[in-house]
C-alpha positions as CSV (number, residue, x, y, z in Angstrom):
1,M,8.3,-21.5,-8.3
2,G,9.5,-20.7,-11.8
3,E,9.5,-17.3,-13.4
4,V,8.0,-14.7,-11.3
5,G,6.7,-11.1,-11.6
6,V,3.8,-9.0,-12.9
7,A,4.1,-6.6,-15.8
8,V,1.2,-4.2,-16.4
9,R,1.5,-2.1,-19.6
10,G,-0.7,0.6,-20.9
11,L,-4.0,-0.5,-19.4
12,H,-7.1,1.4,-20.4
13,K,-10.5,0.6,-19.1
14,R,-13.8,2.5,-19.2
15,Y,-17.1,1.9,-17.4
16,G,-19.5,3.9,-19.5
17,P,-18.3,7.5,-19.5
18,T,-15.8,6.9,-16.6
19,A,-12.2,6.1,-17.3
20,A,-11.2,3.6,-14.5
21,L,-7.7,3.0,-16.1
22,D,-5.9,5.6,-18.2
23,G,-2.6,4.1,-19.3
24,M,-1.8,2.2,-16.1
25,G,1.6,0.6,-16.2
26,F,4.2,-0.8,-13.7
27,S,6.1,-3.9,-12.8
28,V,6.1,-6.0,-9.7
29,G,9.6,-7.5,-9.2
30,P,10.6,-10.7,-7.4
31,G,12.2,-10.6,-4.0
32,R,10.4,-7.6,-2.6
33,V,7.1,-6.4,-1.2
34,T,5.6,-3.7,-3.4
35,G,2.9,-1.4,-2.0
36,F,0.0,-0.5,-4.4
37,V,-1.6,2.7,-3.1
38,G,-4.0,5.4,-4.3
39,P,-7.2,7.2,-3.4
40,N,-10.6,5.6,-3.9
41,G,-11.4,5.4,-7.6
42,A,-7.7,5.5,-8.5
43,G,-7.9,2.1,-10.4
44,K,-6.2,-0.3,-7.9
45,S,-9.0,-2.9,-7.7
46,T,-9.7,-2.7,-11.5
47,T,-6.0,-3.2,-12.2
48,M,-5.9,-6.3,-9.9
49,R,-9.0,-7.7,-11.5
50,V,-7.5,-7.3,-15.0
51,V,-4.3,-9.1,-13.9
52,L,-6.5,-12.0,-12.6
53,G,-8.6,-12.2,-15.8
54,L,-11.7,-11.1,-13.9
55,D,-12.0,-8.0,-16.0
56,T,-10.8,-7.3,-19.5
57,A,-8.9,-4.1,-20.4
58,D,-10.0,-2.1,-23.4
59,E,-6.3,-1.7,-24.3
60,G,-2.9,-2.8,-22.8
61,T,-1.6,-6.0,-21.3
62,A,-1.2,-7.6,-17.9
63,L,1.3,-10.5,-17.7
64,I,2.2,-12.9,-15.0
65,G,5.6,-14.4,-15.6
66,G,5.4,-13.2,-19.1
67,L,1.9,-14.8,-19.8
68,P,-1.7,-13.5,-19.5
69,Y,-3.7,-15.2,-16.7
70,R,-6.0,-17.0,-19.2
71,S,-2.9,-18.8,-20.6
72,L,-1.7,-20.2,-17.3
73,R,-2.2,-23.9,-16.6
74,R,-3.1,-24.4,-13.0
75,P,-3.0,-20.7,-12.3
76,M,-2.9,-20.9,-8.5
77,T,0.7,-22.3,-8.9
78,H,1.7,-19.1,-10.7
79,I,-0.3,-16.4,-8.7
80,G,-2.1,-16.4,-5.4
81,A,-4.6,-13.7,-4.7
82,L,-6.7,-12.3,-1.9
83,L,-9.2,-9.8,-3.1
84,D,-12.1,-10.3,-0.7
85,A,-11.8,-12.2,2.6
86,A,-15.6,-12.6,2.6
87,A,-15.6,-14.6,-0.7
88,L,-16.2,-18.0,0.9
89,Q,-19.0,-20.4,1.7
90,P,-19.8,-19.7,5.3
91,S,-21.2,-23.2,6.0
92,R,-18.0,-24.9,4.8
93,R,-15.3,-25.7,7.4
94,A,-12.0,-23.9,6.9
95,R,-10.0,-27.0,6.0
96,N,-12.7,-28.2,3.6
97,H,-12.8,-24.8,1.9
98,L,-9.1,-25.1,1.2
99,L,-9.4,-28.7,0.1
100,W,-12.1,-27.8,-2.4
101,M,-9.8,-25.1,-3.9
102,A,-6.7,-27.4,-3.8
103,R,-8.5,-30.2,-5.6
104,S,-9.5,-27.8,-8.5
105,Q,-5.8,-27.3,-9.1
106,G,-4.5,-30.8,-8.5
107,I,-2.9,-29.8,-5.1
108,G,-2.8,-32.5,-2.4
109,A,-4.2,-32.4,1.2
110,R,-0.7,-32.2,2.6
111,R,-0.2,-28.8,1.2
112,V,-3.5,-27.7,2.7
113,D,-2.3,-28.6,6.1
114,E,1.0,-26.8,5.5
115,V,-0.7,-23.5,4.7
116,I,-3.2,-23.8,7.5
117,D,-0.3,-24.2,9.9
118,R,1.6,-21.3,8.3
119,V,-1.2,-18.8,8.8
120,G,-1.9,-20.0,12.3
121,L,-5.3,-21.6,11.8
122,A,-4.4,-25.2,12.8
123,T,-6.5,-25.1,16.0
124,V,-9.6,-23.8,14.2
125,A,-9.3,-25.7,10.9
126,G,-12.4,-27.7,11.7
127,R,-14.6,-24.7,12.4
128,R,-17.1,-23.3,9.9
129,A,-15.7,-20.2,8.1
130,G,-19.0,-18.3,8.7
131,G,-18.1,-18.1,12.4
132,F,-14.7,-16.6,11.8
133,S,-13.8,-13.0,12.6
134,L,-12.6,-10.8,9.8
135,G,-9.0,-11.2,10.9
136,M,-9.4,-15.0,10.8
137,R,-11.0,-14.8,7.4
138,Q,-8.1,-12.8,6.2
139,R,-5.8,-15.5,7.4
140,L,-7.9,-18.2,5.6
141,G,-7.7,-16.0,2.4
142,I,-4.0,-15.8,2.7
143,A,-3.8,-19.6,3.2
144,A,-5.8,-19.9,0.0
145,A,-3.4,-17.6,-1.9
146,L,-0.4,-19.7,-0.7
147,L,-1.9,-23.1,-1.7
148,G,-0.1,-23.4,-5.1
149,D,3.2,-22.2,-3.7
150,P,3.1,-19.4,-6.4
151,G,5.8,-17.1,-7.4
152,V,3.5,-14.1,-7.3
153,L,1.2,-12.9,-4.5
154,M,-1.4,-10.2,-4.7
155,M,-3.5,-9.0,-1.8
156,D,-6.0,-6.3,-1.4
157,E,-6.2,-4.7,2.1
158,P,-4.9,-7.8,3.9
159,F,-4.4,-5.9,7.2
160,N,-8.1,-5.1,7.5
161,G,-9.6,-6.7,10.6
162,M,-6.2,-7.8,12.0
163,D,-5.5,-7.2,15.7
164,P,-2.0,-5.8,16.7
165,E,-0.6,-9.3,17.0
166,G,-2.0,-10.2,13.6
167,I,-0.5,-7.1,12.0
168,I,2.9,-7.9,13.3
169,W,2.5,-11.5,12.1
170,L,1.4,-10.4,8.6
171,R,4.3,-7.9,8.3
172,G,6.7,-10.7,9.0
173,L,5.0,-13.2,6.7
174,L,4.9,-10.7,3.7
175,R,8.7,-10.0,4.2
176,A,9.4,-13.7,4.5
177,L,7.5,-14.5,1.3
178,A,9.4,-11.8,-0.6
179,G,12.7,-13.1,0.9
180,E,11.8,-16.5,-0.6
181,G,12.1,-14.8,-4.0
182,R,8.4,-14.1,-4.7
183,A,6.9,-10.9,-6.1
184,V,4.4,-9.6,-3.5
185,L,1.9,-6.8,-4.4
186,I,-0.1,-5.3,-1.5
187,S,-2.8,-2.8,-1.9
188,S,-3.6,-1.0,1.4
189,H,-4.8,2.3,2.8
190,L,-2.8,1.7,6.0
191,M,0.3,3.7,5.1
192,S,2.0,2.9,8.4
193,E,1.8,-0.8,7.8
194,L,3.2,-0.5,4.3
195,Q,6.0,1.7,5.4
196,D,7.1,-1.1,7.8
197,T,6.5,-3.8,5.2
198,A,7.1,-2.7,1.7
199,T,10.4,-1.8,0.1
200,H,8.9,-0.4,-3.2
201,V,5.7,1.5,-3.8
202,V,3.5,2.2,-6.8
203,V,1.3,5.3,-6.2
204,V,-1.6,5.7,-8.5
205,G,-4.3,8.3,-9.1
206,R,-7.1,8.6,-11.7
207,G,-6.2,5.4,-13.4
208,R,-2.5,6.1,-13.9
209,V,0.8,5.8,-12.1
210,V,1.8,8.9,-10.1
211,A,5.0,7.4,-8.7
212,D,6.9,4.2,-9.0
213,T,10.0,4.1,-6.7
214,S,11.5,2.6,-3.6
215,V,10.0,3.6,-0.2
216,A,13.4,4.9,0.9
217,E,13.7,7.3,-2.2
218,L,10.1,8.4,-1.8
219,L,10.6,9.3,1.9
220,A,13.9,11.1,1.2
221,A,12.2,13.2,-1.5
222,A,9.3,14.0,0.8
223,S,11.7,15.0,3.6
224,A,13.9,17.3,1.4
225,G,13.3,20.9,2.3
226,G,10.9,19.9,5.1
227,R,10.0,21.5,8.3
228,V,12.3,21.9,11.4
229,T,10.8,22.5,14.8
230,L,12.9,25.1,16.8
231,R,12.4,25.8,20.5
232,A,14.0,29.1,21.6
233,A,13.8,31.5,24.6
234,Q,13.8,34.4,22.1
235,P,11.6,33.2,19.2
236,E,11.2,36.6,17.6
237,R,15.0,37.2,17.5
238,A,15.5,33.7,16.2
239,A,12.9,34.2,13.4
240,T,14.7,37.4,12.4
241,V,18.1,35.7,12.2
242,L,16.7,32.7,10.2
243,G,14.7,35.0,7.9
244,A,17.9,36.9,7.0
245,A,19.6,33.5,6.3
246,G,16.9,32.7,3.7
247,G,14.5,30.6,5.9
248,T,10.9,31.1,6.9
249,A,10.1,30.8,10.6
250,V,6.4,30.9,11.8
251,P,5.1,30.5,15.4
252,A,4.1,27.0,16.3
253,G,3.4,27.4,20.0
254,P,4.9,29.2,23.0
255,G,8.6,29.5,22.4
256,T,8.4,27.3,19.3
257,L,8.9,28.0,15.6
258,S,8.3,25.9,12.6
259,V,11.1,26.6,10.1
260,S,11.3,25.8,6.4
261,G,13.9,26.6,3.8
262,L,16.9,25.7,6.0
263,S,18.3,22.4,7.2
264,A,18.5,21.6,11.0
265,E,22.4,21.9,10.6
266,D,22.1,25.3,9.0
267,I,19.7,26.5,11.7
268,V,22.1,25.5,14.4
269,A,25.0,27.2,12.6
270,H,23.2,30.5,12.1
271,L,21.8,30.7,15.6
272,T,25.1,29.9,17.2
273,R,26.9,32.4,15.0
274,Q,24.5,35.2,16.1
275,G,24.5,34.1,19.8
276,V,20.8,33.2,19.8
277,P,20.1,30.6,22.5
278,F,17.9,27.6,21.7
279,S,17.0,24.4,23.5
280,E,15.8,22.1,20.7
281,V,16.1,21.7,16.9
282,A,14.2,18.7,15.5
283,A,13.9,18.0,11.8
284,H,10.5,16.6,10.6
285,R,10.9,13.2,9.1
286,A,8.3,12.5,6.4
287,T,6.2,9.4,6.7
288,L,4.9,7.3,3.8
289,E,1.5,8.8,4.6
290,D,2.9,12.3,4.2
291,A,4.5,11.4,0.8
292,Y,1.3,9.7,-0.3
293,L,-1.0,12.7,0.5
294,R,1.4,15.1,-1.2
295,L,1.5,13.0,-4.4
296,T,-2.3,12.3,-4.6
297,R,-3.8,15.5,-3.3
298,D,-4.8,16.4,-6.9
299,A,-6.1,12.9,-7.7
300,T,-8.4,12.4,-4.8
301,E,-12.0,11.7,-5.8
302,F,-13.6,12.9,-2.5
303,T,-12.1,15.5,-0.1
304,G,-13.3,16.8,3.2
305,A,-16.2,19.2,3.5
306,D,-15.3,22.8,2.8
307,A,-18.7,24.2,3.9
308,V,-21.2,23.2,6.4
309,G,-23.2,20.3,5.1
310,G,-21.2,20.3,1.8
311,T,-18.6,17.9,0.3
312,R,-16.2,19.0,-2.4
313,T,-15.2,16.6,-5.2
314,S,-12.0,17.0,-7.0
315,G,-12.6,14.8,-10.0
316,G,-14.3,11.6,-11.0
317,T,-17.9,10.6,-10.4
318,E,-19.9,9.0,-7.6
319,T,-20.8,6.0,-9.7
320,G,-19.2,3.6,-12.1
321,E,-15.7,3.9,-10.6
322,R,-13.9,1.1,-8.8
323,A,-11.1,1.5,-6.2
């Protein structure tokens, strides 16, 4: 597979008055799945298009194995991409679609059959792609990305349209591809799928990187100082004891308190010391979605309605931006 990895450095890109990229920079390392997440208009799609030479940045560089896309000979052997599962000729049969792509890169028919089998389309390879479901088109797009046996894979929303079985299959495939030493970048709005698939995450907002870290570190940071659910027969007394210990306890239902500022271990110790009975102490474990929302709440282009019939924007414009 040769040298692998993507390096994005200081990308700036404007569409008229709108800054789609504002110093975007990160790396995608080999041997791991990297999640690429951010609100609509954050610059994800624009960044991917710049990496693939489909858009040109005003400033900065995007390199694949140390080279810009335009310098790559037989680029599909360096990077495989899935940006739009609908980008195919609907009247063309699935296998012929892949054969057409393969021949443009000097790739033989045997490799076409290998990737068809790997994505689970062997039984429908002779069908016209226009009759495929979205999930099947995603599989066909993934097969196309794998054609050149590239060291880098980049996919935009590959879980869209997948049924539960397909999602489980795709998780395993992405982890297996990274396990083969490839650099895998996945853009997705499905945080639960990324949490079960990615080991690293790049969070972006308003055209720049907000966080670039491992999923484990991001979850640990989001969980630190988090909430603890407490069930007690005397919630008022428990709240008084915990307040005196430096915590904040607020009602969260009958006989239930939501406690912040104290760890579950500290809560148990203080209540036991004061003889306050309790039946449950459960620490809230942050999810990737929790961490993502916390990081991007000030970089979201569109937020929920805060008045009847009205929608609040928190930055950006309605036109000219790309996701």
